[in-house]
C-alpha positions in Angstrom: -31.0 -178.7 -53.5 -30.8 -180.0 -50.0 -27.1 -179.9 -50.2 -27.2 -176.3 -51.4 -29.6 -175.4 -48.5 -27.2 -177.0 -46.1 -24.3 -175.1 -47.4 -26.2 -171.8 -47.2 -27.1 -172.6 -43.7 -23.5 -173.3 -42.8 -22.3 -170.2 -44.5 -24.9 -168.1 -42.7 -23.8 -169.6 -39.4 -20.2 -168.9 -40.2 -21.1 -165.3 -41.1 -23.0 -164.8 -37.8 -20.0 -166.2 -36.0 -17.7 -163.7 -37.7 -20.0 -160.9 -37.0 -20.3 -162.0 -33.4 -16.5 -162.0 -33.2 -16.2 -158.6 -34.8 -18.8 -157.3 -32.4 -16.8 -158.7 -29.5 -13.6 -157.1 -30.8 -15.3 -153.8 -31.3 -16.8 -154.0 -27.8 -13.5 -154.8 -26.3 -11.8 -151.9 -28.2 -14.6 -149.5 -27.1 -14.1 -150.5 -23.5 -10.4 -149.8 -23.8 -10.8 -146.4 -25.2 -13.3 -145.4 -22.5 -10.9 -146.5 -19.9 -8.1 -144.5 -21.5 -10.3 -141.4 -21.8 -11.1 -141.8 -18.1 -7.5 -142.0 -17.2 -6.7 -138.9 -19.2 -9.5 -137.0 -17.6 -8.2 -138.0 -14.1 -4.7 -136.9 -15.0 -5.9 -133.6 -16.3 -8.0 -133.0 -13.2 -4.9 -133.9 -11.1 -2.7 -131.4 -13.0 -5.3 -128.7 -12.7 -5.5 -129.2 -8.9 -1.7 -129.1 -8.6 -1.5 -125.9 -10.7 -4.1 -124.2 -8.5 -2.3 -125.2 -5.4 1.0 -123.9 -6.7 -0.7 -120.5 -7.6 -2.1 -120.3 -4.1 1.2 -120.8 -2.4 3.2 -118.7 -4.9 0.9 -115.9 -6.2 1.9 -114.5 -9.5 3.9 -111.3 -9.2 3.1 -108.7 -11.9 5.9 -106.2 -12.5 5.0 -102.8 -13.8 6.7 -101.7 -17.0 6.1 -98.1 -16.1 8.9 -97.7 -13.7 9.9 -94.1 -13.0 13.5 -93.1 -12.5 13.5 -91.1 -9.3 16.5 -89.1 -10.4 14.6 -87.8 -13.4 11.0 -87.7 -12.0 9.7 -84.2 -12.5 7.3 -84.8 -9.6 9.9 -85.9 -7.2 9.8 -84.4 -3.7 12.9 -83.7 -1.7 13.0 -84.0 2.1 14.6 -80.9 3.9 15.4 -81.5 7.5 15.9 -79.0 10.3 19.2 -79.6 12.2 18.8 -77.0 15.0 16.7 -77.0 18.2 15.5 -73.5 18.7 14.5 -72.0 22.1 10.8 -71.9 22.6 9.2 -69.1 20.5 12.1 -68.8 18.1 12.2 -70.2 14.5 14.7 -70.7 11.8 13.3 -68.5 9.0 14.6 -69.2 5.5 13.4 -66.6 3.0 13.6 -67.5 -0.7 12.0 -64.3 -2.0 9.3 -61.8 -1.1 6.6 -64.5 -1.6 8.2 -67.7 -0.4 9.8 -68.6 2.9 10.1 -71.6 5.2 10.1 -71.8 9.0 11.4 -74.5 11.2 11.5 -74.7 15.0 12.5 -78.1 16.5 15.4 -80.4 15.6 14.2 -82.9 13.1 11.4 -80.9 11.7 11.1 -81.5 8.0 9.3 -80.4 4.8 9.0 -82.1 1.4 9.6 -79.7 -1.5 9.3 -80.2 -5.2 12.5 -80.3 -7.1 12.1 -76.7 -8.4 11.1 -75.5 -4.9 14.2 -77.1 -3.3 16.6 -75.7 -5.9 15.1 -72.2 -5.3 15.7 -72.6 -1.6 19.2 -74.0 -2.1 20.4 -71.2 -4.3 18.8 -68.5 -2.1 20.0 -69.9 1.2 23.0 -72.1 0.3 24.7 -71.2 3.6 22.0 -72.8 5.5 22.8 -76.2 3.9 26.6 -75.7 4.1 26.5 -74.9 7.8 24.1 -77.8 8.6 21.2 -75.6 9.7 19.1 -77.7 7.3 20.1 -80.7 5.3 19.1 -83.7 3.2 18.9 -87.3 4.2 19.9 -90.6 2.6 16.6 -90.5 0.7 18.3 -88.0 -1.7 21.8 -89.3 -1.7 22.2 -88.4 -5.4 21.4 -84.7 -4.8 23.8 -84.7 -1.8 26.6 -85.9 -3.9 25.8 -83.6 -6.8 25.8 -80.5 -4.6 28.6 -81.6 -2.3 26.5 -81.5 0.8 26.8 -83.5 4.0 24.3 -86.3 4.6 22.4 -85.3 7.7 22.0 -88.9 8.7 25.7 -89.1 9.2 26.0 -86.1 11.5 27.1 -86.8 15.2 24.0 -85.0 16.5 20.4 -85.7 17.0 17.6 -84.5 19.3 18.4 -87.3 21.8 22.0 -86.3 22.2 21.1 -82.6 22.5 18.8 -83.6 25.3 21.3 -85.8 27.0 24.4 -83.6 26.7 24.0 -81.8 30.1 23.8 -85.2 31.9 26.9 -86.7 30.2 30.1 -87.2 32.1 33.1 -85.1 31.2 34.6 -87.6 28.8 31.4 -88.1 26.8 30.7 -84.4 26.8 34.2 -83.8 25.3 33.8 -86.5 22.6 30.4 -85.3 21.6 31.3 -81.6 21.6 34.5 -82.0 19.6 32.6 -83.7 16.8 30.2 -80.9 16.2 30.1 -78.3 13.6 30.6 -74.7 14.7 26.8 -74.0 14.4 26.0 -77.0 16.6 28.6 -76.0 19.2 26.8 -72.6 19.4 23.5 -74.5 19.7 24.8 -76.5 22.7 26.0 -73.4 24.5 22.7 -71.5 23.7 20.6 -74.4 25.1 22.7 -74.4 28.3 22.1 -70.7 28.8 18.3 -71.2 28.1 18.2 -74.1 30.6 19.9 -71.9 33.2 17.5 -69.0 32.7 14.5 -71.4 32.8 15.7 -72.7 36.2 13.7 -75.9 36.2 16.6 -78.3 36.0 19.5 -77.8 38.5 22.0 -79.5 36.2 22.3 -76.2 34.3 23.4 -74.5 37.6 26.0 -77.1 38.4 29.1 -74.9 38.7 31.5 -77.9 38.3 29.9 -78.7 34.9 29.7 -75.1 33.9 33.4 -74.5 34.6 34.3 -77.7 32.7 32.1 -76.6 29.8 33.8 -73.2 29.9 37.2 -74.8 29.5 35.8 -77.1 26.7 34.3 -74.2 24.8 37.3 -71.8 25.2 35.5 -69.4 27.5 32.0 -69.5 26.0 30.5 -69.8 29.5 32.3 -66.7 30.9 29.2 -64.6 30.8 27.2 -67.1 32.7 29.9 -67.6 35.3 30.0 -63.8 35.9 26.2 -63.7 36.1 26.2 -66.5 38.8 28.9 -64.7 40.8 27.0 -61.4 40.6 23.8 -63.1 41.8 25.7 -64.7 44.7 27.2 -61.3 45.7 23.8 -59.6 45.6 22.3 -62.4 47.6 25.0 -62.0 50.3 24.4 -58.3 50.5 20.7 -58.8 50.9 21.2 -61.3 53.7 23.3 -58.9 55.8 
């Protein structure tokens, strides 16, 4: 019996020893899993931080799927530009019908018209577009090509050149004038006459330039030259 008790005691000790070892193993394994979980959490946090930084530096671009083709847009507006510079008080009056008309005054004045409004103006006053009284810009290149018009952006005339023309030297005056359409050549002559009548700027009374411009325009300044000569003769008579 004493022997049996001893054996039982030894078995119990062995059992406790095994349990102790198993507990130690479990404890060691539990510690390892916790460390792994912490490492994973750290990695996830790092990835999230990197993602947020990337999004901040490179914001997401959202592309609309509802892109409207400008050429087929029924609400499209077409820019009509005025290509004349009228004398004060005068306007370019483009009548479409008894109810619709458009007025322009200065060079570069413009109006946006709906497609149907533009087509009504074009068919009613086609000569105004063909003679570059009004025109379209590069914004509507497709319509320019379709109707066979001139892109007003490519014309050798603008408000600045019109303003500077009287002050150009003879060579520049010649180059500029010879590039103009007939309607713009008339505009240059008309503005010279208006400047002379206004009398504020002596450049329009410069006989050397007037005679040169008369030769350049094939006699378009004859009337002004006769007017100047008549004024000089009257002045001489009055001074006698």
